[in-house]
N, C-alpha and C positions, 0 to 999 in steps of 0.2 A: 906762477899762475897766469895763464893766458886766456883772455876773453875773446872768443872767436864768434860771439853772437852779434848780429847787427842790432845796435841799440838805438837807432834813429827813431825818435818819436814813440818809443816803446811804451812809455807810461800811458799815453792816450789810447793806444791800441789795446793794452791790457784792460783798461777801464771799460772800454766799449764791449770787449768780449766777456768779461766777468759779470757785468751787470745783467746779462741776459740768461744766466744759468739758472735753471729751476732748482727748487729746494734751498734757496738762499737763506731764508730767515732761520735764526737759531731754533725757534720753536720751544714749546714748554718742556719737552723732554730733555732739552739741552741744559736746563737749569738744574737737573738732577745729577749730582756728581756720580762718577763711577763708570762702569764698563759700557752701559747702554749709550751714554752721550758720546763717548769716544768712537764706538762702532758706527754710530750714525754719521759722524763727521768723516770717518774712514770711507764709508759708502759714498758720501758726497764727493770726496777727493778722487774716487775711482770710477765715478759714473762716466758715461760716454761723452757728454759735452765737456766736462772738465778734462778728461783724458785727451780729447782732441785739441783743446786749447793749449794744454801743457806741451803736447807733442809738437805743435806748430812753433812753439818758442824754444823748447829745449830738444833739439834734434839729435844731439850727440848720444851714442849708445850708452845705456846705463845711467845717464844723467837724470832722466825723467823719474825713474823708480827711486833713485837716491833722494831726489827732491821731494817726492810724495811722502816718503817715509819720514823725512826730516820735518815736514810740515805737520804731519799727524802727531809726531812725537812732541813737537812744540805745543800744539793745541792741547794735548792730553795733560801737559804739565802746567798749563797757565789758565787759571780760573777766569781771568779777565777776558781772554780770547774766547772762552766757551760761551760768553754772553754777547759776543760781537757778531756783526753781519758777516756771513760766511764768504761772500764774494770779496769783501774788503780784505779778509784774511788771506785768501788766495792771491789777490792782487798785490798786497804788500809783500808777500813771500816771493812772488814772481819777479817783482822789481829787484829784490836782492839777488835772485838767481840770474836774472839777465845781466846784472853787473858782476856775476861770478863771485858773490860774497856769501859766506856761510851765515846762517841765521842763529847760530849758537851764541847766545848772549855772553857766554863766558869768554869768547874770543875777541869781542870788542869791535867787530867790523860792522854789524848791522843788528838792530833790534826790531821786533814787531810790537808796536805799542798801541794800546787801545785809547781812543779819544771819544769824548762825548760830542757828537756833531749835531747841530741844529739843521734838520732838513725841512723845517717849517719856516716861519717868519719870525721877526723880532717880537711882534705882538702876540703871535700864536705859535710859540716854539714847539717843535716836535723833536725830542732828543733821541738819538739812536747811538749805539756804540759801534764805532768803526775802527778797524785796524789800520795802522799806518807804518810804513817803513821808515825807520830812523837810522841814519848812517852815523857811524863813529868816525873820529878823525883818522883812525888807522886805515879806513877804506880809501881816503884820498891819497894817503901815502902809497897805498897799493896801486892806485890808478897810475900814479907817476912812475913807479918802478916798472910797471908792465910795459912801458914804452921802450925800455932798454936804453934810454937816453940819460937817465938820472943815476949818478953815482951814490949820492946821499940825499936824504930829505928827512927833516924832523921839525918838531916844534916843542917848546918847553915853557913852563912857567918861570918867571923871573921873580926872585924873592927880595925882600927888603934888604939892602946892603950889598947886593950882588952887582947892581948897575951903578957904576961910578960916573959915567957920562956918556953922551951919545950925540951924533951929528946926523940929523935926518937927511941932509943933502948928500953927504958922502957915504952914509950908512956905515960909519965907523963907530964902534961901540967899545967902551972901556968896561970890561966885565971881570969880575973876580968871583968865581964860583966857590972858592974856599971860604968866602966871607958871607955868612948868612946870619943877619942880625935877628931875624925872627921867622916865623912860618907865614908871615903876611905876604901874599902875592901882590906885586905892584904892576905886573904886565906880563906879556907873552911874546916870545920871540920865535920866528920861523926861519929856517935855513935850508937851502938846497945847493948841491954842486952837481953840474953836468959832467958827463964823461969827458967832454972836451976841455974841462977845467973851469968853465964859467961858474961863478958863485953868486948867490943872492941871499941877503939877510934882511928881514923886516922885523919891526918892533911895534907892538900895539900896547899902549898903556891899559890898565884895567878900566879906566874911565872911558877910553875909546871903545873897548869891548862892550861896556854897559850901554853906551849910546847906540851902538850897532844893534844890540839885543832889543832895546826899547823901540827902535825904528822898524825892525823887520820881523820880530817875533811876537805873535799874539799869545804865545804860550810861555811867556816869561816866568810865570808862577807854576808851570806844570812840569812834565817830564823834561829833563834836559837841563835847562838853566837853573831851576831851583835846586835840584839834587845832584847835578853833574856839571856845575858851572865851569870848572877847569877843562873838562873834556869838550864842552861846547865851545869854549873860547879857543882852544887849540884847533878845533875844526874850522872855526871862523878864520883864523890866521892862515891855515894851510890852504883853504879854498880861495881866499883872497889872493894869496901869494901866487898860486898856480894860475888863476884867471888873469891876473894883472901882469905877472912877470914870467910865468912858466913857459917852457918850450912845449907848445900845444900841438902834438901830433893829432891826426884825424881820430884815432882811437881815444886819446885822452879827451878831446873835445866832446866826443860822443858820450863817454863815461860821465863827464861833468854835466852834460845836458840831461841825461837820464837821472842822475843824482838830484839835480835841481827839480825835475818833474816829480820825483818820488817824494820829496819833502815839501811840496807846495802847500800842503795843508797847514803848515806852520804860519803862513802869512795870509790866512783867510779869516774874515770876520765871522764865518759860520762855525768856527771851532771854538768852543767855550767850555771852561770848567764850570760845572754846576754842582750845587749841593746834592748829596745822594738822595735826599727826600724829594727834591724837585724832579730828579731823573726818574725815580720810581713812579711818581704821580703822572709824569708825561708818558711813561710806557703803559 
């Protein structure tokens, strides 16, 4: 898979373009499940302004139509998306497309998740549902492999009994994968090997991962860390390993930059999980 799209500052460009599109709000008809709601969204995805925006970003023949069809399909199967701000859905899906990642949740590369976002103030909150692109750890492995410089790259959980000893300075680890005392995860290990033979191994204890989560994520109790802790931890290890130790080609740097922009909602105070009753009253 080769990403030939210029990803420089793409997230900001998409946000500016998507916000000005007419017919953005879901509307009352969107709350009614069935064919009418899906057709309205299909019309939205194929109107002139949206079509022009998509064409400007996805210029490869056949890619635009494939993208539009996948977004409409995703929307029709997801009730949460049917209540979300339409421009945010388009923006989230476009970010995945710019990174050349499929939005099929079963593949584990990227998800489109709905968050409750406060567009008002702390004292006078106005909660709206907005879609956000959430990348899986597999996407960062894909970014590295696209460079043609990496022979192997992976990250795995380490279970109690498998790690016999380690030296953080020399990065020498005494591991016994045949010895698993329990299903308790004690840490996460990342590894890569370049085609020229250079290797790197990093280890994060579970406590280190939890400190990182508490420091950088405002959504520790929401999608991701609560229900998918291992996947989020593996992504943390791979992202850190690539940013700190990886061979960063121009394309890989661009991919990592856009990925960071795409997930920026995770570290803003304006994203909060609220009780459903409060959300209903606010709407």
